[in-house]
C-alpha positions, 0 to 999 in steps of 0.5 A: 321600354327601358334600357337593358342592363349592361348594355354598352353605351358607346356610340355607333361608328362607321368602319371604311375599307377600300371595298365599302363601309360598315355601320358598328353597333355596340350590341356586338363584337366585329372580327376582322381576319381573312376567314370569309365568316369574319365580319370584316374580311380582308383578303391579303396575305398579311392578314391572319385568318383571325386577326383582330376584334373591335368590341364596345367596352362601357362608352367606348371602342376597343381593338384587341390583336388575337395573336396575328402573325404580323401584327395590328398597327395604329400610328405606326405602333404595333399594338396588342390592345388599344382604344379607338374612336372616330378618326382612328387609323388602323393597318394590318400586316404592316405599318406602311403599306398593310390594309387599312380601316378608318373608323367615323363618327358620321354614319352614313344616312340611308335616303328615306324617301328612296325606300318607297316600300318602307314606312319611314325608314328612320323609325325602323331599326333595319333601315335607320343606317345601312349594315354594309355600304359599297360602291355600285358594282360595274360588273356582275355581282353574285350574292350568295351563302358560299365564300367564293360569291362576290358578295357574302350573306351568311345566312343559312337560308340563303342558297350557296349561289342565290342570285346575281346583280347584273350591270346592263349596257344602258347603266341600269341593274338587273336582279337575277334568281339563280334557282334559289330555294328561298326565293330573291324578292323585289319590294317584297314580292318573288321575282326570277328577273327584274330590273331594279332601280333607286329605293328598290329593295332586294330581299335575300334571306335576312338581308336586303340591298338597296341602290342609293345614289352611287352605292349598294346599301345592305341592310341586315335583319338582326332581329331588332325590329319593330311591329306596327298593328293599325286598325286589324278587322276581322269579320265572319259570317258575311261580316255580321260577326266581328272578331277583330274591331279595329285592333291598333298597338305598337310593338317595340324592339326586343320587346315581349308582349302578353296577349290576355282576355276571355275566351272568344275575345279574339286572341287566335284571330289576332294571331292568325292575322299578325302571322299572315295565316289568316290576313285581317280584312282590313288594316294594316301590319307594319313589320319594321316599316314594311307591309307584312301582307304586301311583303309576306312572300319575302318577311314570312321566313323571318316570323317563327310561330310556335302552336299551342300543341307540340310540333314534333314527333314525340317517338323521335329524340330531340337532336333527330326532331330538330335535324329533320325540321332543319332538312325541311326548313334550309335550302337543299344545298345546305351541308349536314354540317351546316345544319348540325352546327345550328342545331347545336347553336340553338341547344346550347341557347335554350340549355337543351344540350343535356337533353339532346338524345332523349325521345321528345315524349320522355321530356317534361311540358316545359322542356317540350316547349323548349324543343318546339321553340328551338324548332323555330329558332332554326332559321333565326326569326326575328319575330316569334309568336307563341300560342298558349305556351304554358297551357297544361303546365303547372306553376314552376314551368310556367315560370320557367317558359316565360322566363325562357321567352324573356331571354329571347327578347333580351337576345334580340327577338320580338316576341308575342305570346298569347296566353290565358296564365296571368302568373307570370305577366310581370316579365313582359314589356307590354300587356294587350288585353283583349275584351269580348268582341276583339276590342283593345281594353288595354295596352301597356306596362303590365303592372299598371293593367289592374289598377286602370280596371280598378280591380284587385285580381285578374279573375275579377277583372275576367269576370267583368268581361264576360258579365259586363258585356255592354260596357264600353271597355275600348272606349275607356281605353281609348280616351285614357292617358294610357293609350295616348302615352303607349299606343298614341306617342309610341306609335312612330309609323304614320297610319295607312289607309284602311285596305281590303282584303288582301291576296298574300301568295303562298311561300316557296319551297325551300326544297324540291318535292323530291327532297322534301319526300325523302326527309319525309319518308326517313323522318316517318320511318324513323317515328314508327320504328321507335313506336314498340306498340305500333310494331307490335301490332303491325307484326302481330296482326298479319300472323293471327288473321292468317292463322284464323284463316288457316284453321278455317281452310285446313288443308283443301278449300271446300264448299264448306269453307272455301267463301269463309275463308275468303271472307277471313282474308278480306276482313284481315286485309281491311283491318291490316291496312286501314289499322295502320293509318287511321290515326296517322293524319289526325295526330300530326294535323298541327305538325302538318299545318305548321310545316305546310305554313313554311313551305312544305309541299302537301303532295310530298307529305301525302305521299310520304305516308303512302309510301311508308304505310303503303309499303308496311301494309302490302308487306303484311297482306303478303304474310297473311296471305302466305300464312292463310294458304301456303300449301292449301289445296285451292282447287282452282280450275285446272289447278290454274288462276285466271292469269297467274298461279292462284296463290299469286293472284290471291296474294295480289288481291289481298295486297291491293284490298289492304292498300286501298283500305290503308287509303281509305284510313288516311281518308278517315283520318283527314276527316276526323277532328279528334283522334279519339273518334278514329277507333270506332270508325275503324270497327264501322269500317270493318262491318261495312266491308263484311256486309257489302262484300257479297259473302253474306248477302246477295248484292247482284240486281239489289237497287240501291245495294249493288250500287252502293257495294261499288265503293266498297274495296272488299267487294272487289278483292272477294270477286277477284280472289273468288274468280281465281279459284272458281268459287262458283264451282267449288261451292255452288249457290245463289251467292256464288254466282255473282258476275264479279266472281266469274273465272275470266281474265276481263272480270278478274282485271275489272276486279283487280283495276277497280281496287286501283281506281278506288285508291286513286279516288281516295288519295284525291279526297285525302288531298282535297281534305288536307287542304281544308286543314291549311293555313288560309294563305296555302290553300292554292 
């Protein structure tokens, strides 16, 4: 790829202090001072909090004093600004004995053969040169985000006190995790405590540490990483159908790659394979020289994925949506001020400051996509994937989104976008064209693709893919000069032998289940509170159903009104609970899938729905019952219920029925694929409850129907209410002689207990159904 215009051409320098070395890249500035957040931290009273800054300007480096109290000195003279280079010796605070730094042009090279888990470190961006080099410690060194650590890692996905590097009596070293939320890794695998040796890579957030000779070398993943895809193959149906067929291509540093192709060419399959959500059956993905599948537990937090559908709660404001996402993704010990600062930083980066307090649903399609990208950028991913980000957008919005992605690549991200749109491919560095069968038909600069295919327009090329399926598109490209130049020659990594199916461990949870539950409950409550339609229905439904039951009951439950009043209460309880929940999982499926992939607990997610919807449903059931029966003579035997006052027992039965119906609604929502089918199913659900509750038909002793009715919540709720008022005495008859209607303690407890059992069964089934919609790596 061509060098970005305006990039400094100054050489890399090594900055040496008494505590170690730092390799300075001309792509950024280096701040010196006592501030723990400085790039070069010097803990000396003569050094100001913000003392000086080193920056590359064109082909050389300059040193600028930042109005320090005691001055910056070079060659014994105080300076305000000066060009510096190899051999420069700079003192801070005193020209004689102040702390000093030395600049040299002899970069300290990593030892390639020691980094056993990295394929050719010299060819990578991260591992080519260490960011910091320190003498090996002779005592325990604590690593973490807080300023009181021995080794401070300025990274929000790192815990405040993350890990310790401990020196053993025999001179060896041990890495010990301190209960961090995102984990400590050894050669890509999560560890709690493990001995380390030369060449082993310790992963903490975006930083890796390695023992090389007598030094501890730190490598920081700043985003400028490469990706090398080697022979990826994915097959289904027992291997009879191939979705990806030996796909290979390299992706350079700061590259914007577009993936196009006709429907069914394997674009989504490739995306899932590259992100680790559905690993390839064979082949290798090298993330900056590291095997992505092997090291996935560590590297997954450096990968961002923006699905085609928005991963946002549309009722929330932009700032609120990002705030809740940050709570779920950052460690539990991250302060609110730290999260908000990162949110503001990302919004500035994507130009969202003016939209911060605007509800997501009121944004344009392009703006919503920016918010989805902002959500992923919170954790500073180096590799960003987007699935159809311009789908449904007009040409102007399409151009805006693609230019935003161009800017992200220029700012130090590797960006891969799967798209159907070919309007703005010219802003991309590379273009991958997949032909039917998951074969590589082209890889290279976008402007050379159509001439290679010998077409003038993209529709002609896509039509040819569909009509001429027997043509060897992949073979033609593999034998071309373009393949040699842009695939074979650019691929600096040695090809690894094809691997078989891999087993990827799921990522850790950045927060405890309880902490996630609290955040999810708050977010879900805020989203529902902002949904005025839901609020109106939620408030009106129990009053309407209660008023209907009240009108039917009159002032007293009699032989003519008792069973119909209880039936209306059953229908009201079922509709109240099921209507609350029947859409709630299916409409959030994309959000759940993405959040589950980054460590969201399935049980915390499900419990957040149960807690919020269950609380709302129980309140509605109480209102429904009181509106219907408060002040009504229930005619219970002796004016007493089975165990409690009659009205209280009926309220408990209706509340349990509504709660169980809510759980049944969640089951339906987890089962269906589209939100549109939930309303017809809600109507069917209500009809089934009416038919099988026992108020209209005799069910006892009817083979098949009686057993089927045991799965219907209203059957048990009607039984409990009928037992409370002694329905058989008020309205004698064949239907009211049902044994489940008996006014006895054991029968009433059976009726109520079965509602609890059904709720638990429905909850278990919902949990299993949620698993079906998760990324493959999370189904454990």
